[in-house]
C-alpha positions as CSV (number, residue, x, y, z in Angstrom):
1,M,36.1,78.1,120.5
2,L,38.9,77.5,123.0
3,N,41.1,76.4,120.3
4,V,40.6,79.5,118.2
5,R,41.3,81.6,121.4
6,M,44.4,79.6,122.1
7,S,45.8,80.0,118.8
8,G,44.9,83.8,118.8
9,L,46.8,84.0,122.2
10,F,49.8,82.1,120.8
11,Y,50.0,84.8,117.9
12,A,49.8,87.6,120.0
13,V,52.7,86.5,122.5
14,A,54.8,85.2,119.6
15,A,54.4,89.0,118.1
16,V,55.3,90.6,121.3
17,V,58.4,88.3,121.9
18,L,59.5,88.9,118.2
19,M,59.5,92.5,118.6
20,A,61.4,92.4,121.8
21,V,64.2,90.5,120.3
22,P,66.9,92.7,118.6
23,V,67.6,92.2,115.1
24,Q,71.2,91.1,114.8
25,A,72.7,92.3,111.4
26,D,76.3,91.5,110.7
27,L,78.4,93.5,108.3
28,V,82.2,92.9,107.3
29,V,84.7,95.1,106.0
30,Y,88.0,94.1,104.5
31,H,91.3,95.8,103.7
32,G,95.1,95.2,103.2
33,K,97.9,96.4,104.9
34,V,97.5,99.7,106.7
35,T,99.5,102.5,105.3
36,A,101.7,104.5,107.4
37,P,99.4,107.4,109.1
38,A,100.0,111.1,109.5
39,Y,101.8,111.2,112.8
40,I,101.7,114.2,115.0
41,D,104.2,114.3,117.9
42,Q,102.5,116.4,120.6
43,G,103.6,116.6,124.2
44,E,107.2,115.3,125.2
45,K,109.4,114.4,122.2
46,G,109.0,110.9,121.2
47,E,106.3,108.4,122.1
48,S,104.0,110.2,124.8
49,A,100.6,111.0,125.6
50,G,98.9,113.5,123.4
51,D,100.6,111.9,120.1
52,V,97.9,111.6,117.2
53,R,98.0,109.2,114.3
54,V,95.5,109.9,111.4
55,W,94.6,107.6,108.4
56,H,92.5,107.8,105.5
57,F,92.1,104.8,103.2
58,E,89.7,102.4,101.3
59,G,88.4,98.7,102.0
60,K,85.6,96.6,100.7
61,T,82.7,94.7,102.1
62,G,82.0,91.2,101.2
63,D,80.0,92.0,98.1
64,G,82.8,94.3,97.0
65,A,81.3,97.7,97.7
66,T,83.9,100.3,98.5
67,V,84.2,101.6,102.2
68,V,85.9,104.9,103.0
69,M,87.6,104.7,106.4
70,E,89.0,107.5,108.6
71,F,90.5,106.8,111.9
72,I,92.0,109.2,114.6
73,M,94.0,107.7,117.2
74,T,95.4,109.5,120.4
75,T,98.0,108.1,122.7
76,T,96.6,108.5,126.2
77,G,99.3,106.7,128.3
78,V,102.8,105.2,127.8
79,D,103.9,101.9,129.6
80,T,100.3,101.6,130.8
81,A,100.2,97.7,131.0
82,G,104.0,97.1,131.0
83,K,107.1,98.6,129.4
84,G,106.4,99.8,125.9
85,A,102.6,99.1,126.1
86,E,100.7,102.4,125.1
87,S,97.1,103.1,125.7
88,R,95.4,104.7,122.7
89,V,91.8,105.9,122.1
90,T,90.6,105.5,118.7
91,T,87.7,107.2,116.7
92,G,86.9,105.8,113.4
93,V,84.4,106.4,110.7
94,F,83.4,103.8,108.0
95,S,81.5,105.5,105.1
96,F,79.5,103.3,102.9
97,G,78.1,104.6,99.4
98,G,80.4,107.3,99.1
99,P,82.9,109.3,101.2
100,V,80.4,110.9,103.5
101,Q,77.1,109.0,103.0
102,D,75.9,106.0,105.2
103,Q,78.2,106.1,108.3
104,I,78.9,104.1,111.2
105,V,81.3,105.6,113.8
106,I,83.3,103.5,116.3
107,Q,85.2,104.3,119.3
108,G,87.4,102.5,121.9
109,V,90.8,102.1,123.9
110,G,93.3,99.5,122.9
111,L,96.9,98.6,123.7
112,Y,99.8,98.9,121.2
113,A,103.3,98.0,121.3
114,G,105.6,101.2,121.5
115,A,105.9,103.0,118.2
116,D,103.9,100.5,116.1
117,S,100.9,102.2,114.5
118,T,98.5,99.1,114.7
119,F,98.1,96.4,117.2
120,K,99.9,93.1,116.5
121,P,99.1,90.5,113.8
122,N,97.1,87.7,114.7
123,S,95.1,89.5,117.4
124,Q,91.7,91.2,117.8
125,L,90.4,94.5,119.2
126,V,86.9,95.2,120.2
127,R,85.4,98.8,120.0
128,A,82.0,100.3,120.6
129,I,79.9,101.3,117.8
130,I,78.7,104.5,119.0
131,G,76.3,106.0,116.1
132,G,75.8,106.3,112.5
133,T,74.2,108.4,109.8
134,G,71.7,107.5,106.8
135,K,70.8,104.0,107.0
136,Y,73.0,103.5,110.0
137,K,71.3,106.1,111.9
138,G,71.3,105.3,115.5
139,A,73.7,102.4,115.1
140,K,74.9,100.7,118.2
141,G,76.8,97.4,119.0
142,E,80.5,96.3,118.8
143,L,83.0,96.2,116.2
144,I,85.6,93.4,116.3
145,S,88.9,94.4,114.3
146,T,91.0,91.2,113.3
147,H,94.8,92.1,112.3
148,K,95.5,88.6,110.5
149,E,98.8,87.0,110.1
150,D,99.2,88.1,106.5
151,D,98.8,91.9,107.6
152,T,95.3,92.1,106.1
153,W,92.3,93.2,108.2
154,E,88.8,92.2,108.8
155,H,86.2,94.5,110.8
156,E,83.0,92.7,111.8
157,F,80.3,94.9,112.8
158,K,77.9,93.3,115.5
159,L,75.0,95.6,115.2
160,D,72.2,95.5,117.8
């Protein structure tokens, strides 16, 4: 009888522990060299706070599914971490299964070299996953973007 109660207690505790542990679901998107963005020179002429860069392009998941990516990047400061270093806030949308279907929305700040539209090759930038739609409704976690030496990109979603 004691053995039956202990095994029942074990399963009850195990069920509670498993429900409390978040499920880690990783997703990776790949794409080639980033095309030049649409560039809106706002504020002072030349590189300055308020300048906006806009992109729309496609990538692929590891299993070959098309992902549509939309990025809006706004310069928030010039020479913020040294001469020529710009702070930029980026909001991005990754759409899976069509141009406006299951979406993951990311946002964060990064440092960029002067007029470069992307961060340097052979480096990473981590941004927050701030939401989603469809099967990604309520998504949260982190996105780790890697700009590879060969100018290709990998975006690894660490979903909570």
